[in-house]
MDAnalysis code that builds the backbone (N, CA, C; Angstrom):
import MDAnalysis as mda
import numpy as np

u = mda.Universe.empty(372, n_residues=124, atom_resindex=np.repeat(np.arange(124), 3), trajectory=True)
u.add_TopologyAttr("name", ["N", "CA", "C"] * 124)
u.add_TopologyAttr("resid", np.arange(1, 125))
u.add_TopologyAttr("resname", ["MET", "LYS", "ALA", "LYS", "THR", "ILE", "ALA", "ASN", "THR", "TYR", "PRO", "LEU", "SER", "PRO", "LEU", "GLN", "GLU", "GLY", "MET", "LEU", "PHE", "HIS", "SER", "LEU", "SER", "ALA", "ARG", "GLU", "PRO", "GLY", "VAL", "ASP", "LEU", "GLU", "GLN", "ILE", "LEU", "CYS", "THR", "LEU", "ARG", "GLU", "GLU", "VAL", "ASN", "VAL", "PRO", "ALA", "PHE", "GLU", "ARG", "ALA", "TRP", "HIS", "ARG", "VAL", "VAL", "GLU", "ARG", "HIS", "ASP", "ILE", "LEU", "ARG", "THR", "SER", "PHE", "ARG", "TRP", "GLU", "GLY", "LEU", "GLU", "GLU", "PRO", "ARG", "GLN", "GLU", "VAL", "HIS", "PRO", "ARG", "VAL", "ARG", "VAL", "HIS", "PHE", "GLU", "THR", "THR", "ALA", "ALA", "ALA", "VAL", "SER", "ASN", "CYS", "PRO", "SER", "LEU", "ARG", "CYS", "CYS", "GLY", "TRP", "ARG", "SER", "SER", "ALA", "ARG", "ALA", "MET", "ARG", "SER", "THR", "ASN", "SER", "CYS", "GLY", "ARG", "PHE", "THR", "THR", "CYS"])
u.atoms.positions = np.array([
    [-23.526, 5.820, 2.556],
    [-22.716, 7.012, 2.457],
    [-23.332, 7.940, 1.410],
    [-23.486, 9.180, 1.698],
    [-24.048, 10.129, 0.748],
    [-22.995, 10.495, -0.289],
    [-23.452, 10.802, -1.504],
    [-22.537, 11.101, -2.608],
    [-21.595, 12.251, -2.279],
    [-22.054, 13.243, -1.530],
    [-21.194, 14.388, -1.236],
    [-20.034, 14.031, -0.300],
    [-20.109, 12.866, 0.350],
    [-19.023, 12.461, 1.229],
    [-18.018, 11.566, 0.516],
    [-18.149, 11.415, -0.802],
    [-17.256, 10.579, -1.589],
    [-16.368, 11.475, -2.452],
    [-15.062, 11.301, -2.310],
    [-14.118, 12.089, -3.097],
    [-13.868, 11.458, -4.468],
    [-13.899, 10.116, -4.531],
    [-13.652, 9.406, -5.774],
    [-14.192, 7.995, -5.653],
    [-14.383, 7.331, -6.785],
    [-14.881, 5.961, -6.783],
    [-14.168, 5.158, -7.863],
    [-13.911, 3.892, -7.566],
    [-13.183, 3.011, -8.474],
    [-13.821, 1.624, -8.450],
    [-13.640, 0.852, -9.539],
    [-14.066, -0.551, -9.475],
    [-13.130, -1.331, -8.559],
    [-13.611, -2.460, -8.056],
    [-12.765, -3.314, -7.226],
    [-11.809, -4.112, -8.116],
    [-10.627, -4.361, -7.612],
    [-9.693, -5.249, -8.297],
    [-10.188, -6.689, -8.094],
    [-9.704, -7.647, -8.887],
    [-10.114, -9.044, -8.656],
    [-9.820, -9.525, -7.230],
    [-8.701, -9.133, -6.665],
    [-8.382, -9.525, -5.291],
    [-9.403, -8.935, -4.318],
    [-9.745, -7.667, -4.497],
    [-10.731, -7.030, -3.626],
    [-12.104, -7.682, -3.777],
    [-12.465, -8.056, -4.991],
    [-13.735, -8.748, -5.199],
    [-13.766, -10.056, -4.418],
    [-12.649, -10.794, -4.447],
    [-12.565, -12.042, -3.695],
    [-12.653, -11.814, -2.201],
    [-11.975, -10.784, -1.706],
    [-12.031, -10.472, -0.275],
    [-13.453, -10.102, 0.143],
    [-14.133, -9.310, -0.690],
    [-15.506, -8.924, -0.381],
    [-16.414, -10.156, -0.379],
    [-16.251, -11.017, -1.365],
    [-17.053, -12.248, -1.428],
    [-16.870, -13.080, -0.159],
    [-15.629, -13.308, 0.240],
    [-15.365, -14.125, 1.430],
    [-15.880, -13.456, 2.698],
    [-15.773, -12.155, 2.770],
    [-16.265, -11.429, 3.937],
    [-17.787, -11.536, 4.043],
    [-18.472, -11.378, 2.917],
    [-19.936, -11.422, 2.940],
    [-20.485, -12.832, 3.143],
    [-19.746, -13.838, 2.711],
    [-20.246, -15.208, 2.817],
    [-19.774, -15.924, 4.085],
    [-18.910, -15.286, 4.873],
    [-18.386, -15.915, 6.092],
    [-19.452, -15.999, 7.177],
    [-19.363, -17.044, 7.982],
    [-20.292, -17.190, 9.103],
    [-20.007, -16.167, 10.192],
    [-18.745, -15.878, 10.408],
    [-18.319, -14.919, 11.428],
    [-17.658, -13.724, 10.751],
    [-17.886, -12.516, 11.266],
    [-17.190, -11.355, 10.707],
    [-15.694, -11.420, 11.009],
    [-14.913, -10.691, 10.259],
    [-13.490, -10.607, 10.538],
    [-12.611, -11.334, 9.545],
    [-13.188, -11.867, 8.461],
    [-12.390, -12.525, 7.435],
    [-11.478, -11.464, 6.804],
    [-10.236, -11.814, 6.566],
    [-9.242, -10.905, 5.976],
    [-8.989, -9.674, 6.827],
    [-9.217, -9.782, 8.112],
    [-8.975, -8.682, 9.042],
    [-7.575, -8.834, 9.609],
    [-6.761, -7.824, 9.434],
    [-5.393, -7.845, 9.955],
    [-5.308, -6.958, 11.178],
    [-4.689, -7.481, 12.224],
    [-4.476, -6.705, 13.434],
    [-3.034, -6.883, 13.868],
    [-2.484, -5.840, 14.394],
    [-1.107, -5.874, 14.873],
    [-1.103, -5.509, 16.348],
    [-0.438, -6.316, 17.125],
    [-0.274, -6.053, 18.551],
    [1.217, -5.938, 18.812],
    [1.632, -4.819, 19.350],
    [3.058, -4.664, 19.654],
    [3.206, -3.908, 20.965],
    [4.340, -4.119, 21.576],
    [4.666, -3.450, 22.827],
    [5.833, -2.510, 22.565],
    [5.636, -1.260, 22.896],
    [6.709, -0.279, 22.796],
    [7.268, -0.069, 24.194],
    [8.537, -0.255, 24.340],
    [9.158, -0.177, 25.666],
    [9.368, 1.272, 26.133],
    [9.421, 2.182, 25.191],
    [9.604, 3.579, 25.578],
    [8.250, 4.279, 25.650],
    [8.204, 5.381, 26.359],
    [6.966, 6.140, 26.485],
    [6.633, 6.784, 25.145],
    [5.361, 6.791, 24.817],
    [4.894, 7.356, 23.551],
    [4.233, 8.697, 23.821],
    [4.582, 9.681, 23.010],
    [3.915, 10.973, 23.063],
    [2.599, 10.786, 22.301],
    [1.528, 10.472, 23.027],
    [0.263, 10.105, 22.408],
    [-0.308, 11.220, 21.527],
    [-0.337, 12.475, 21.942],
    [-0.859, 13.509, 21.050],
    [-0.060, 13.614, 19.741],
    [1.262, 13.492, 19.813],
    [2.073, 13.531, 18.590],
    [1.804, 12.305, 17.716],
    [1.632, 11.145, 18.343],
    [1.319, 9.916, 17.616],
    [-0.021, 10.058, 16.885],
    [-1.014, 10.603, 17.571],
    [-2.327, 10.815, 16.948],
    [-2.227, 11.784, 15.779],
    [-1.519, 12.892, 15.966],
    [-1.369, 13.867, 14.877],
    [-0.682, 13.227, 13.668],
    [0.341, 12.435, 13.923],
    [1.067, 11.779, 12.833],
    [0.147, 10.842, 12.054],
    [-0.645, 10.046, 12.756],
    [-1.550, 9.127, 12.062],
    [-2.622, 9.868, 11.287],
    [-3.136, 10.947, 11.842],
    [-4.121, 11.741, 11.105],
    [-3.514, 12.281, 9.808],
    [-2.274, 12.707, 9.861],
    [-1.609, 13.209, 8.647],
    [-1.393, 12.102, 7.623],
    [-1.021, 10.917, 8.091],
    [-0.835, 9.774, 7.180],
    [-2.158, 9.447, 6.484],
    [-3.241, 9.419, 7.250],
    [-4.553, 9.108, 6.678],
    [-4.986, 10.195, 5.697],
    [-4.741, 11.453, 6.027],
    [-5.081, 12.542, 5.108],
    [-4.306, 12.429, 3.799],
    [-3.084, 11.965, 3.864],
    [-2.204, 11.924, 2.691],
    [-2.481, 10.743, 1.760],
    [-2.941, 9.612, 2.293],
    [-3.068, 8.391, 1.495],
    [-4.530, 7.982, 1.330],
    [-5.020, 8.116, 0.091],
    [-6.418, 7.790, -0.213],
    [-6.815, 6.390, 0.227],
    [-5.935, 5.419, 0.065],
    [-6.288, 4.036, 0.366],
    [-6.701, 3.860, 1.829],
    [-6.218, 4.713, 2.705],
    [-6.580, 4.632, 4.119],
    [-7.932, 5.288, 4.406],
    [-8.516, 5.905, 3.375],
    [-9.845, 6.516, 3.506],
    [-10.834, 5.867, 2.535],
    [-10.575, 4.628, 2.157],
    [-11.369, 3.947, 1.147],
    [-12.215, 2.845, 1.768],
    [-13.458, 2.734, 1.301],
    [-14.363, 1.674, 1.754],
    [-14.998, 1.018, 0.531],
    [-15.593, -0.140, 0.749],
    [-16.323, -0.849, -0.312],
    [-17.811, -0.534, -0.177],
    [-18.458, -0.415, -1.316],
    [-19.921, -0.303, -1.322],
    [-20.441, -1.238, -2.390],
    [-21.437, -2.023, -2.045],
    [-21.982, -2.997, -2.996],
    [-23.503, -3.019, -2.987],
    [-24.103, -2.633, -1.904],
    [-25.561, -2.697, -1.817],
    [-26.199, -1.657, -2.727],
    [-27.151, -2.121, -3.543],
    [-27.856, -1.217, -4.448],
    [-27.080, -0.877, -5.704],
    [-25.950, -1.535, -5.937],
    [-25.136, -1.270, -7.127],
    [-25.075, -2.521, -8.007],
    [-24.892, -2.316, -9.308],
    [-24.707, -3.459, -10.206],
    [-23.374, -4.139, -9.946],
    [-22.352, -3.357, -9.691],
    [-21.005, -3.863, -9.411],
    [-20.483, -3.187, -8.150],
    [-19.767, -3.918, -7.297],
    [-19.186, -3.285, -6.101],
    [-18.189, -2.188, -6.502],
    [-18.074, -1.192, -5.660],
    [-17.151, -0.078, -5.905],
    [-16.342, 0.184, -4.648],
    [-15.166, 0.758, -4.821],
    [-14.442, 1.297, -3.679],
    [-14.600, 2.808, -3.730],
    [-14.893, 3.379, -2.584],
    [-15.163, 4.804, -2.499],
    [-14.137, 5.463, -1.584],
    [-13.549, 6.533, -2.087],
    [-12.567, 7.294, -1.314],
    [-13.300, 8.443, -0.633],
    [-13.173, 8.494, 0.675],
    [-13.828, 9.538, 1.464],
    [-12.856, 10.692, 1.680],
    [-13.350, 11.924, 1.646],
    [-12.450, 13.061, 1.868],
    [-11.863, 13.084, 3.272],
    [-12.648, 12.602, 4.252],
    [-12.190, 12.570, 5.645],
    [-12.714, 11.303, 6.311],
    [-11.909, 10.744, 7.181],
    [-12.354, 9.636, 8.030],
    [-11.814, 9.879, 9.428],
    [-12.361, 9.162, 10.357],
    [-11.956, 9.299, 11.752],
    [-11.021, 8.151, 12.112],
    [-9.922, 8.463, 12.751],
    [-9.045, 7.452, 13.327],
    [-9.347, 7.442, 14.809],
    [-9.772, 6.299, 15.301],
    [-10.190, 6.190, 16.699],
    [-8.985, 5.873, 17.583],
    [-8.757, 6.697, 18.571],
    [-7.709, 6.482, 19.563],
    [-8.357, 6.314, 20.918],
    [-7.817, 5.417, 21.709],
    [-8.307, 5.269, 23.080],
    [-7.152, 4.852, 23.978],
    [-7.312, 5.142, 25.250],
    [-6.333, 4.729, 26.252],
    [-7.023, 3.726, 27.162],
    [-6.377, 2.586, 27.371],
    [-6.971, 1.549, 28.211],
    [-6.240, 1.469, 29.534],
    [-6.880, 0.835, 30.489],
    [-6.286, 0.655, 31.812],
    [-5.137, -0.336, 31.725],
    [-4.159, -0.174, 32.580],
    [-2.988, -1.051, 32.578],
    [-3.366, -2.508, 32.798],
    [-4.412, -2.778, 33.588],
    [-4.806, -4.170, 33.847],
    [-5.203, -4.874, 32.553],
    [-5.902, -4.179, 31.672],
    [-6.281, -4.763, 30.385],
    [-5.054, -4.916, 29.499],
    [-4.165, -3.952, 29.538],
    [-2.996, -4.004, 28.662],
    [-2.053, -5.149, 29.034],
    [-2.137, -5.649, 30.272],
    [-1.286, -6.765, 30.678],
    [-1.832, -8.111, 30.222],
    [-2.978, -8.124, 29.604],
    [-3.586, -9.372, 29.152],
    [-3.819, -9.287, 27.648],
    [-2.836, -9.688, 26.833],
    [-2.975, -9.566, 25.375],
    [-4.218, -10.238, 24.820],
    [-4.652, -11.351, 25.397],
    [-5.828, -12.027, 24.842],
    [-7.080, -11.164, 25.013],
    [-7.201, -10.459, 26.134],
    [-8.347, -9.565, 26.318],
    [-8.289, -8.419, 25.332],
    [-7.108, -7.875, 25.150],
    [-6.963, -6.766, 24.213],
    [-7.285, -7.226, 22.803],
    [-6.793, -8.392, 22.438],
    [-7.022, -8.912, 21.099],
    [-8.513, -9.100, 20.845],
    [-9.198, -9.693, 21.795],
    [-10.634, -9.912, 21.629],
    [-11.362, -8.587, 21.483],
    [-10.998, -7.608, 22.282],
    [-11.624, -6.295, 22.189],
    [-11.353, -5.630, 20.856],
    [-10.133, -5.741, 20.377],
    [-9.806, -5.166, 19.075],
    [-10.573, -5.866, 17.972],
    [-10.651, -7.179, 18.046],
    [-11.319, -7.936, 16.988],
    [-12.783, -7.519, 16.894],
    [-13.468, -7.437, 18.016],
    [-14.888, -7.093, 17.967],
    [-15.085, -5.639, 17.538],
    [-14.224, -4.736, 17.978],
    [-14.391, -3.340, 17.577],
    [-14.041, -3.153, 16.114],
    [-13.084, -3.904, 15.610],
    [-12.737, -3.805, 14.199],
    [-13.886, -4.301, 13.335],
    [-14.585, -5.333, 13.795],
    [-15.748, -5.813, 13.062],
    [-16.815, -4.727, 13.021],
    [-16.992, -4.061, 14.129],
    [-18.004, -3.006, 14.192],
    [-17.654, -1.837, 13.285],
    [-16.361, -1.620, 13.029],
    [-15.941, -0.507, 12.180],
    [-16.314, -0.698, 10.728],
    [-16.688, -1.909, 10.329],
    [-17.052, -2.154, 8.940],
    [-18.103, -1.166, 8.470],
    [-19.044, -0.809, 9.319],
    [-20.163, 0.026, 8.904],
    [-19.981, 1.493, 9.292],
    [-18.829, 1.852, 9.814],
    [-18.616, 3.240, 10.211],
    [-17.620, 3.905, 9.282],
    [-17.525, 5.195, 9.379],
    [-16.575, 5.943, 8.567],
    [-15.275, 6.112, 9.359],
    [-14.662, 5.011, 9.686],
    [-13.441, 4.990, 10.489],
    [-12.420, 4.110, 9.806],
    [-11.188, 4.540, 9.779],
    [-10.168, 3.765, 9.066],
    [-9.370, 2.871, 9.973],
    [-9.507, 2.991, 11.249],
    [-8.711, 2.143, 12.120],
    [-8.890, 2.508, 13.574],
    [-8.256, 1.717, 14.391],
    [-8.339, 1.938, 15.832],
    [-6.949, 1.711, 16.423],
    [-6.530, 2.630, 17.256],
    [-5.255, 2.529, 17.956],
    [-5.533, 2.585, 19.438],
    [-4.938, 1.668, 20.163],
    [-5.119, 1.640, 21.610],
    [-3.773, 1.842, 22.273],
    [-3.708, 2.794, 23.182],
    [-2.482, 3.016, 23.946],
    [-2.782, 2.735, 25.406],
    [-1.778, 2.257, 26.132],
    [-1.973, 1.908, 27.542],
    [-0.992, 2.666, 28.396],
])
C-alpha cells in the first residue's frame, strides 16, 4: 500500500499481534476468519443495502483498517481513506446450497487478505 493511501497508522494490540501470528503460521488461510450466513425472508432493496454498507464503512475507521508487517520492524494497522465493499448477486441454484456458498465465501475472503476490500456481501 502506498503511503498516500493511508489515512492513519497504529501499533497492533496484543490480541491483534496474536491473530497475525496465527494467521501467518497457519498451514491453511482463514484462521480467525468470521463469516455469517443468514437468510432474510423478505425481499431486500439491494441498492439501498449497498448504500447503507458503504456509509457504515465510510463512518467507521476499523472497517477500513488492514495489517502491514512486511518490511517493518513492528507490525502496524493502517487505516485507509477508502475501501471497496464487494457486492454480488448469485444464481438461486447456488443460494439453495449453503455448503457451496460457504466454500465460495471462504475462498474469496482468503483472497481479500491482499486486496483493499473490507468485506463481501452476496445476495441471491
